[in-house]
N, C-alpha and C positions, 0 to 999 in steps of 0.2 A: 450588445450582441450576446445572445445566449451561448452557454458553453456547448460546443459542438463535438467535443472529443471526449470519449469515455474510456476508462481502463478498468478491467477486472484483473485481479490477482488472487490466485489461490495458493496458500501456503499449507504444507503438510508438516505439522510440528511433531518432533520426536516426543513420545510419551515422557512425561515428567518435566517437560520444558514449557508447558502451556502458560503458566503464570508469568514466568520471566519473559517469554515471547510477547505476551499481551502487554506487559509494561512497556516494552520497547516499541510495540506497534502503536500504542496510544500516544507515546512521545512523537513518533514519526508522523502520525496524522496531525497532531497539534503543530509541529514544526512546518509541515507542508502548507497548512492553512495560514499560519502566521507569517511565514517568510517567502511564500510564493504567491504573488498577487494574481497569477493566472491559474491557480489551483482553487477551484470554487466549491468543491465538495469532496469529502473523504470519509466514507462510511466503512466500518469494520463489522463483519457479521461472523458469528460462530455457529458451526453446524450443531443442530439440536442433539444429534446422536453421537457426535464425535467432536469433543472440545479441542482436538488437535487439528481440526480442519477449519481454516480461517479464510474467508473471502473478503476482499476489498472491492469497493466500487468508488471510483474517483472520477471527477469531472474537471476537465481542463479547458482553457480557452481554445486551444488547438494542439496539434501534434508537437509543435515547437515548444510549447509550455511543458508538455510531458518530458520532452528531451532535456529541458532545463532542470526539471525535477530530478531526472536520473543523474545529472551532472552536479547536483548540489552536494555540499559538504555533509549536510545532515543525512542525506540518503546514503552516502558512502559509509558514514559511521553506523547507520542502521544496518546495512547489509553486512558489514564486518562483524557486528555484534550478533546478529541472528543466524548467520549462515551455519554455525555449529549446532543450532537448535532445530534445524529443519531437515526433512528428508527429501523434499521436493517443492517446486513452485512452478506455476504456470501463469504467464502474463499474456493477456489478450487486449488488443486495441480495437476500439469501436468508433464508428462515426454515428453520432446521434442524428435522427431524422426529424 
């Protein structure tokens, strides 16, 4: 069955924190793909004109798989580490057609 559930997440990184944030973001993507069998895709994109604006595109088997992602230890560690580095975030959930 193809992944039917997508998530986009935008992070606004406080200037001066871009490199540290990206290091943590890449670890988070790797952990999600390695430790979550229902996380099928995790892409990180950086705004061409604003390196502090980061967009994620993630594909999960279903909404329950994303909920499991949010409950994971590695996600909790990631959020704890990056929260002081960001000024905002927007998470959106999508059904793929």
